[in-house]
C-alpha positions as a Markdown table, in Angstrom:
| # | Residue | x | y | z |
|---|---|---|---|---|
| 1 | Met | -3.9 | 19.2 | -28.5 |
| 2 | Thr | -6.4 | 19.5 | -25.7 |
| 3 | Leu | -5.8 | 18.9 | -21.9 |
| 4 | Trp | -9.0 | 17.5 | -20.0 |
| 5 | Gly | -8.8 | 17.4 | -15.7 |
| 6 | Arg | -11.3 | 15.9 | -13.2 |
| 7 | Ser | -11.2 | 19.3 | -11.6 |
| 8 | Ala | -12.9 | 22.4 | -13.4 |
| 9 | Ala | -11.1 | 25.0 | -10.2 |
| 10 | Asp | -7.7 | 23.3 | -11.4 |
| 11 | Leu | -8.1 | 23.6 | -14.8 |
| 12 | Gln | -9.6 | 27.3 | -14.8 |
| 13 | Asp | -6.9 | 28.5 | -12.7 |
| 14 | Leu | -4.1 | 26.7 | -15.3 |
| 15 | Ala | -6.3 | 28.6 | -18.0 |
| 16 | Thr | -5.5 | 31.7 | -16.0 |
| 17 | His | -2.4 | 31.6 | -15.3 |
| 18 | Arg | -0.8 | 29.0 | -17.8 |
| 19 | Ile | 1.0 | 27.5 | -14.9 |
| 20 | Asn | 0.4 | 24.6 | -12.6 |
| 21 | Arg | 1.3 | 26.4 | -9.7 |
| 22 | Arg | 0.8 | 23.4 | -7.5 |
| 23 | Tyr | 2.5 | 20.1 | -9.1 |
| 24 | Leu | 5.2 | 22.2 | -11.8 |
| 25 | Pro | 5.0 | 26.3 | -11.0 |
| 26 | Gly | 7.7 | 27.5 | -13.0 |
| 27 | Val | 6.8 | 25.7 | -16.3 |
| 28 | Thr | 4.6 | 27.6 | -18.8 |
| 29 | Leu | 2.1 | 25.5 | -20.7 |
| 30 | Pro | 2.1 | 26.0 | -24.7 |
| 31 | Glu | -0.4 | 28.0 | -25.8 |
| 32 | Ser | -0.9 | 25.5 | -28.6 |
| 33 | Val | -2.6 | 23.5 | -25.3 |
| 34 | Ala | -6.1 | 23.5 | -24.9 |
| 35 | Leu | -8.1 | 23.0 | -21.8 |
| 36 | Asp | -11.4 | 21.6 | -21.4 |
| 37 | His | -13.3 | 19.9 | -18.6 |
| 38 | Asp | -16.3 | 18.3 | -21.0 |
| 39 | Leu | -14.7 | 14.8 | -21.5 |
| 40 | Pro | -17.2 | 13.9 | -24.0 |
| 41 | Arg | -15.9 | 16.7 | -25.7 |
| 42 | Val | -12.7 | 16.2 | -25.3 |
| 43 | Val | -12.4 | 12.5 | -26.4 |
| 44 | Gly | -14.7 | 13.0 | -29.7 |
| 45 | Ser | -12.7 | 15.4 | -31.4 |
| 46 | His | -9.4 | 13.5 | -30.6 |
| 47 | His | -8.0 | 10.1 | -32.1 |
| 48 | Glu | -5.7 | 10.3 | -30.0 |
| 49 | Leu | -5.5 | 9.7 | -26.1 |
| 50 | Ile | -2.9 | 9.9 | -23.7 |
| 51 | Val | -3.8 | 9.0 | -19.9 |
| 52 | Cys | -2.2 | 9.9 | -17.4 |
| 53 | Val | -3.4 | 9.0 | -14.0 |
| 54 | Pro | -2.3 | 7.3 | -10.8 |
| 55 | Ser | -2.8 | 3.0 | -11.2 |
| 56 | His | -5.3 | 3.1 | -8.4 |
| 57 | Ala | -7.4 | 5.8 | -10.8 |
| 58 | Phe | -6.7 | 4.0 | -14.2 |
| 59 | Arg | -9.8 | 1.3 | -14.3 |
| 60 | Thr | -12.5 | 4.3 | -13.6 |
| 61 | Thr | -10.7 | 6.5 | -15.9 |
| 62 | Leu | -10.7 | 4.1 | -18.7 |
| 63 | Ala | -14.3 | 2.9 | -17.6 |
| 64 | Ala | -15.2 | 6.8 | -18.1 |
| 65 | Leu | -13.9 | 7.2 | -21.4 |
| 66 | Arg | -15.3 | 3.7 | -23.0 |
| 67 | Pro | -18.5 | 5.2 | -23.8 |
| 68 | Thr | -17.4 | 7.8 | -25.7 |
| 69 | Leu | -14.6 | 6.7 | -27.5 |
| 70 | Gly | -14.8 | 6.7 | -32.0 |
| 71 | Ala | -14.0 | 4.3 | -34.2 |
| 72 | Gly | -9.9 | 4.2 | -34.8 |
| 73 | Thr | -9.6 | 6.2 | -31.4 |
| 74 | Arg | -6.0 | 5.1 | -30.0 |
| 75 | Ile | -5.0 | 4.9 | -26.1 |
| 76 | Ala | -1.5 | 5.3 | -24.8 |
| 77 | Trp | -0.9 | 5.6 | -20.9 |
| 78 | Ala | 2.3 | 6.3 | -18.6 |
| 79 | Thr | 0.1 | 4.8 | -15.7 |
| 80 | Lys | 2.7 | 2.7 | -13.7 |
| 81 | Gly | 2.1 | -0.1 | -11.8 |
| 82 | Phe | -0.2 | -3.1 | -11.0 |
| 83 | Glu | -3.6 | -2.7 | -10.3 |
| 84 | Gln | -4.6 | -3.4 | -5.8 |
| 85 | Gly | -6.6 | -6.8 | -5.3 |
| 86 | Thr | -6.0 | -8.0 | -9.0 |
| 87 | Gly | -2.4 | -7.9 | -9.5 |
| 88 | Arg | -2.8 | -6.6 | -13.3 |
| 89 | Leu | -0.8 | -4.7 | -15.5 |
| 90 | Pro | -2.2 | -1.9 | -17.5 |
| 91 | His | -2.5 | -3.3 | -20.6 |
| 92 | Glu | -4.6 | -6.2 | -18.8 |
| 93 | Val | -7.2 | -3.3 | -17.3 |
| 94 | Ala | -6.7 | -2.1 | -20.3 |
| 95 | Gly | -7.9 | -4.9 | -22.4 |
| 96 | Glu | -10.8 | -6.0 | -19.9 |
| 97 | Glu | -12.2 | -2.2 | -20.0 |
| 98 | Leu | -11.9 | -1.9 | -23.7 |
| 99 | Gly | -11.9 | -5.2 | -25.2 |
| 100 | Ser | -8.7 | -5.8 | -28.0 |
| 101 | Ala | -10.1 | -3.7 | -30.7 |
| 102 | Val | -8.4 | -0.4 | -29.6 |
| 103 | Pro | -4.7 | 0.0 | -30.2 |
| 104 | Val | -3.1 | 0.6 | -27.2 |
| 105 | Ala | 0.5 | 1.7 | -26.0 |
| 106 | Val | 2.3 | 2.7 | -22.8 |
| 107 | Leu | 4.8 | 5.3 | -22.2 |
| 108 | Ser | 7.5 | 4.9 | -19.5 |
| 109 | Gly | 11.2 | 5.4 | -18.6 |
| 110 | Pro | 13.4 | 7.9 | -16.6 |
| 111 | Thr | 11.2 | 11.1 | -16.9 |
| 112 | Phe | 11.1 | 14.0 | -14.1 |
| 113 | Ala | 8.2 | 16.1 | -15.4 |
| 114 | Arg | 10.2 | 19.3 | -14.2 |
| 115 | Glu | 13.0 | 18.5 | -16.4 |
| 116 | Val | 10.8 | 17.7 | -19.3 |
| 117 | Gly | 8.8 | 21.4 | -18.6 |
| 118 | Ala | 12.5 | 22.7 | -18.6 |
| 119 | Gly | 13.2 | 21.6 | -22.1 |
| 120 | Leu | 16.3 | 19.5 | -20.6 |
| 121 | Pro | 16.9 | 16.4 | -23.2 |
| 122 | Thr | 15.2 | 13.4 | -21.6 |
| 123 | Ala | 14.7 | 9.7 | -23.5 |
| 124 | Met | 11.9 | 7.4 | -22.8 |
| 125 | Thr | 10.0 | 4.2 | -24.4 |
| 126 | Val | 7.0 | 4.1 | -26.4 |
| 127 | Ala | 5.6 | 0.4 | -26.1 |
| 128 | Ala | 2.8 | -1.2 | -28.1 |
| 129 | Ser | 1.5 | -4.6 | -29.8 |
| 130 | Asp | 1.0 | -2.7 | -32.7 |
| 131 | Pro | 5.0 | -1.6 | -34.1 |
| 132 | Ala | 3.3 | 1.4 | -36.4 |
| 133 | Phe | 1.2 | 2.7 | -33.5 |
| 134 | Ala | 4.3 | 2.9 | -31.3 |
| 135 | Ala | 6.7 | 4.2 | -34.0 |
| 136 | Ser | 4.0 | 6.8 | -34.9 |
| 137 | Leu | 3.7 | 7.3 | -30.8 |
| 138 | Ala | 7.3 | 8.0 | -31.1 |
| 139 | Thr | 7.6 | 10.2 | -34.1 |
| 140 | Arg | 5.0 | 12.9 | -32.8 |
| 141 | Leu | 6.2 | 12.7 | -29.5 |
| 142 | Ser | 10.0 | 13.7 | -30.1 |
| 143 | Asp | 11.9 | 16.9 | -30.9 |
| 144 | Arg | 14.9 | 18.4 | -30.3 |
| 145 | Thr | 15.3 | 17.7 | -26.4 |
| 146 | Phe | 12.9 | 14.5 | -26.0 |
| 147 | Arg | 13.8 | 11.5 | -27.5 |
| 148 | Ala | 11.2 | 8.8 | -27.6 |
| 149 | Tyr | 12.3 | 4.8 | -28.0 |
| 150 | Thr | 10.1 | 1.8 | -29.4 |
| 151 | Ser | 9.3 | -1.2 | -28.2 |
| 152 | Asp | 6.5 | -4.4 | -28.4 |
| 153 | Asp | 7.2 | -5.7 | -25.0 |
| 154 | Met | 4.0 | -3.8 | -23.2 |
| 155 | Ile | 4.6 | -6.3 | -20.0 |
| 156 | Gly | 8.6 | -6.0 | -19.5 |
| 157 | Val | 8.2 | -2.0 | -20.1 |
| 158 | Glu | 4.9 | -1.9 | -17.4 |
| 159 | Val | 6.7 | -4.2 | -14.9 |
| 160 | Gly | 9.4 | -1.9 | -15.2 |
| 161 | Gly | 7.5 | 1.1 | -13.7 |
| 162 | Ala | 5.8 | -0.7 | -11.0 |
| 163 | Val | 8.6 | -2.3 | -9.5 |
| 164 | Lys | 11.3 | 0.9 | -9.3 |
| 165 | Asn | 9.0 | 2.5 | -7.3 |
| 166 | Val | 8.9 | -0.1 | -4.6 |
| 167 | Leu | 12.8 | -0.3 | -4.9 |
| 168 | Ala | 13.4 | 3.3 | -4.6 |
| 169 | Ile | 11.9 | 3.3 | -1.7 |
| 170 | Gly | 14.2 | 0.7 | -0.2 |
| 171 | Ala | 16.7 | 3.5 | -1.8 |
| 172 | Gly | 15.6 | 6.1 | 0.4 |
| 173 | Ile | 15.3 | 4.2 | 3.2 |
| 174 | Ser | 18.7 | 3.1 | 3.0 |
| 175 | Asp | 20.2 | 6.2 | 2.0 |
| 176 | Gly | 18.1 | 7.7 | 5.2 |
| 177 | Leu | 19.8 | 5.7 | 7.5 |
| 178 | Gly | 23.1 | 6.4 | 6.5 |
| 179 | Phe | 24.4 | 3.4 | 5.1 |
| 180 | Gly | 26.2 | 4.9 | 2.0 |
| 181 | Ala | 27.1 | 4.7 | -1.9 |
| 182 | Asn | 27.9 | 1.0 | -1.1 |
| 183 | Thr | 24.9 | 0.0 | 0.2 |
| 184 | Arg | 22.7 | 1.8 | -2.5 |
| 185 | Ile | 24.5 | 0.5 | -5.4 |
| 186 | Ala | 23.9 | -3.4 | -4.1 |
| 187 | Leu | 20.5 | -2.4 | -3.3 |
| 188 | Ile | 19.6 | -0.9 | -7.2 |
| 189 | Thr | 21.6 | -3.9 | -8.8 |
| 190 | Arg | 20.2 | -6.3 | -6.6 |
| 191 | Gly | 16.9 | -5.1 | -7.5 |
| 192 | Leu | 17.4 | -4.9 | -10.9 |
| 193 | Val | 18.2 | -8.9 | -10.6 |
| 194 | Glu | 14.3 | -9.0 | -8.8 |
| 195 | Met | 12.6 | -6.8 | -11.2 |
| 196 | Thr | 14.2 | -8.9 | -14.1 |
| 197 | Arg | 12.7 | -12.1 | -12.3 |
| 198 | Leu | 9.4 | -11.2 | -11.9 |
| 199 | Gly | 9.1 | -9.7 | -15.6 |
| 200 | Ala | 10.5 | -12.6 | -17.2 |
| 201 | Ala | 8.2 | -14.9 | -14.9 |
| 202 | Leu | 5.3 | -13.0 | -16.5 |
| 203 | Gly | 6.7 | -13.2 | -20.2 |
| 204 | Ala | 8.1 | -10.2 | -20.7 |
| 205 | Arg | 12.1 | -10.4 | -22.6 |
| 206 | Ala | 15.0 | -9.6 | -20.0 |
| 207 | Ala | 17.2 | -7.4 | -22.4 |
| 208 | Thr | 14.3 | -5.0 | -21.8 |
| 209 | Phe | 15.4 | -4.6 | -18.0 |
| 210 | Met | 18.7 | -2.8 | -19.4 |
| 211 | Gly | 17.0 | -0.4 | -21.1 |
| 212 | Leu | 15.5 | 3.3 | -20.1 |
| 213 | Ser | 12.1 | 1.9 | -18.5 |
| 214 | Gly | 14.2 | -1.1 | -16.7 |
| 215 | Met | 17.5 | 0.1 | -15.3 |
| 216 | Gly | 17.2 | 4.0 | -16.6 |
| 217 | Asp | 13.9 | 4.2 | -14.4 |
| 218 | Leu | 15.3 | 2.5 | -11.4 |
| 219 | Val | 18.4 | 4.5 | -11.0 |
| 220 | Leu | 16.8 | 7.7 | -11.6 |
| 221 | Thr | 13.7 | 6.8 | -8.9 |
| 222 | Cys | 16.1 | 5.2 | -6.6 |
| 223 | Thr | 19.3 | 8.1 | -6.6 |
| 224 | Asp | 17.6 | 11.9 | -7.4 |
| 225 | Asp | 15.2 | 13.5 | -4.6 |
| 226 | Gln | 13.0 | 14.5 | -7.5 |
| 227 | Ser | 11.7 | 10.7 | -7.2 |
| 228 | Arg | 8.6 | 11.1 | -4.3 |
| 229 | Asn | 9.1 | 7.5 | -4.1 |
| 230 | Arg | 13.0 | 8.2 | -2.5 |
| 231 | Arg | 11.9 | 11.2 | -0.5 |
| 232 | Phe | 9.3 | 8.7 | 1.0 |
| 233 | Gly | 11.8 | 6.4 | 1.7 |
| 234 | Leu | 13.9 | 8.7 | 3.4 |
| 235 | Ala | 11.1 | 10.1 | 5.2 |
| 236 | Leu | 10.2 | 6.5 | 6.5 |
| 237 | Ala | 13.8 | 6.4 | 7.8 |
| 238 | Arg | 14.2 | 9.7 | 9.8 |
| 239 | Gly | 11.2 | 8.0 | 11.5 |
| 240 | Glu | 8.0 | 8.7 | 10.2 |
| 241 | Thr | 4.8 | 6.8 | 9.5 |
| 242 | Ala | 3.8 | 6.0 | 6.1 |
| 243 | Val | 0.8 | 8.4 | 6.6 |
| 244 | Asp | 2.6 | 10.9 | 7.7 |
| 245 | Ala | 5.1 | 11.0 | 5.0 |
| 246 | Ala | 2.7 | 10.6 | 2.1 |
| 247 | Arg | 0.9 | 13.6 | 3.2 |
| 248 | Arg | 3.8 | 15.9 | 3.4 |
| 249 | Ile | 4.8 | 14.8 | 0.2 |
| 250 | Gly | 1.5 | 15.8 | -1.5 |
| 251 | Gln | 1.0 | 14.0 | -4.0 |
| 252 | Val | 1.1 | 10.0 | -5.0 |
| 253 | Val | 3.5 | 7.8 | -3.7 |
| 254 | Glu | 3.2 | 4.8 | -6.2 |
| 255 | Gly | 5.2 | 2.5 | -4.7 |
| 256 | Gln | 3.2 | 2.8 | -1.2 |
| 257 | Phe | 0.3 | 0.9 | -3.0 |
| 258 | Ala | 2.9 | -1.1 | -5.3 |
| 259 | Ala | 4.6 | -3.0 | -2.4 |
| 260 | Ser | 1.5 | -5.1 | -1.7 |
| 261 | Ala | 0.7 | -5.7 | -5.4 |
| 262 | Val | 4.2 | -6.9 | -6.4 |
| 263 | Arg | 4.5 | -8.6 | -3.7 |
| 264 | Ala | 1.1 | -10.4 | -4.2 |
| 265 | Val | 2.2 | -11.0 | -7.4 |
| 266 | Ala | 5.7 | -12.6 | -6.5 |
| 267 | Leu | 3.6 | -15.0 | -3.9 |
| 268 | Arg | 1.0 | -16.0 | -6.5 |
| 269 | Leu | 4.1 | -17.2 | -9.3 |
| 270 | Ser | 6.7 | -18.5 | -6.4 |
| 271 | Leu | 9.4 | -15.9 | -6.5 |
| 272 | Glu | 11.7 | -14.4 | -4.6 |
| 273 | Met | 12.1 | -11.3 | -4.1 |
| 274 | Pro | 13.2 | -10.6 | -0.7 |
| 275 | Ile | 14.3 | -6.1 | -0.7 |
| 276 | Cys | 10.7 | -5.6 | -2.3 |
| 277 | Glu | 9.3 | -7.8 | 0.3 |
| 278 | Gln | 11.7 | -6.1 | 2.7 |
| 279 | Val | 10.1 | -2.5 | 1.8 |
| 280 | Tyr | 6.5 | -4.1 | 2.0 |
| 281 | Arg | 7.1 | -4.8 | 5.6 |
| 282 | Val | 8.2 | -1.7 | 6.7 |
| 283 | Leu | 5.0 | -0.1 | 5.6 |
| 284 | Glu | 2.9 | -2.8 | 6.9 |
| 285 | Gly | 4.7 | -2.0 | 9.9 |
| 286 | Gln | 6.0 | -5.6 | 10.5 |
| 287 | Val | 9.7 | -4.6 | 11.0 |
| 288 | Ser | 11.2 | -1.1 | 11.5 |
| 289 | Pro | 13.7 | 0.4 | 8.6 |
| 290 | Gln | 17.1 | -0.8 | 10.4 |
| 291 | Asp | 15.9 | -4.5 | 11.0 |
| 292 | Ala | 14.9 | -4.6 | 7.1 |
| 293 | Val | 18.5 | -3.5 | 5.9 |
| 294 | Met | 19.4 | -6.2 | 8.6 |
| 295 | Ala | 17.4 | -9.3 | 7.7 |
| 296 | Leu | 18.8 | -8.5 | 3.6 |
| 297 | Met | 22.5 | -8.3 | 5.2 |
| 298 | Ala | 21.6 | -12.0 | 6.3 |
| 299 | Arg | 20.3 | -14.0 | 4.0 |
| 300 | Ala | 22.1 | -16.9 | 2.9 |
| 301 | Leu | 25.4 | -16.4 | 0.9 |
| 302 | Lys | 24.2 | -17.7 | -3.0 |
| 303 | Pro | 26.0 | -17.2 | -6.4 |
| 304 | Glu | 25.1 | -13.9 | -8.1 |
């Protein structure tokens, strides 16, 4: 197994210490993992690739991979989010960049890296249009503390991974304002409805959102402070600007970018997603966090 990274300096530091001192301190990289900054050499020597980059870098990463791919290479990714500007899901971006001949899969689910690195029991979903690829990848990823389930609903798995980040910002705002457990669970439950509504409109199965990549990832991201999106919402509730909050967190906050993309897709499909809409308005500075919560509570009553 070989790990490629964009930064030669970061890879050298990782090779020296066998620990990602910035993002994953305390977790030692196994000796079986080689490190290499030469992308063509890495791609040329492996038949299966896993891409782990933020959504805004996904297309450019695939474009860089494309000329180096050999016959039979299969690609999976752990990227979550709609593409900015186009509203494309990752599998749609992959189709445009790689064509239909390259087998692809998506990895998603409730997985904090620190807990995976510590060997704590974790489960996730591998979704692919080719069941054999999904099963093969799930088998290779699974061990005594990591369990992968399979799915053929790539749309549902990807929608869940994108929308949950927006909702987690909302949960952080709610908790940061002191609204309590009742408000948090109402937001999570109604957020799950919004996620399912959007997914179904795009062709996903509703049942997918009851699983690890839907409800599982949503609950995890909304309730634990390991979540960057939740911490971002907590910071907004304290009065920090989005720029200052993101700078202090020091890593990409996917929900910050996903909010506008999710809103754009919802508008295109004429869907109501009131929680995601209010998170978007807070991020755009159109309403205060307090007013966003009050706007949700003032909505007309309706059947559940």
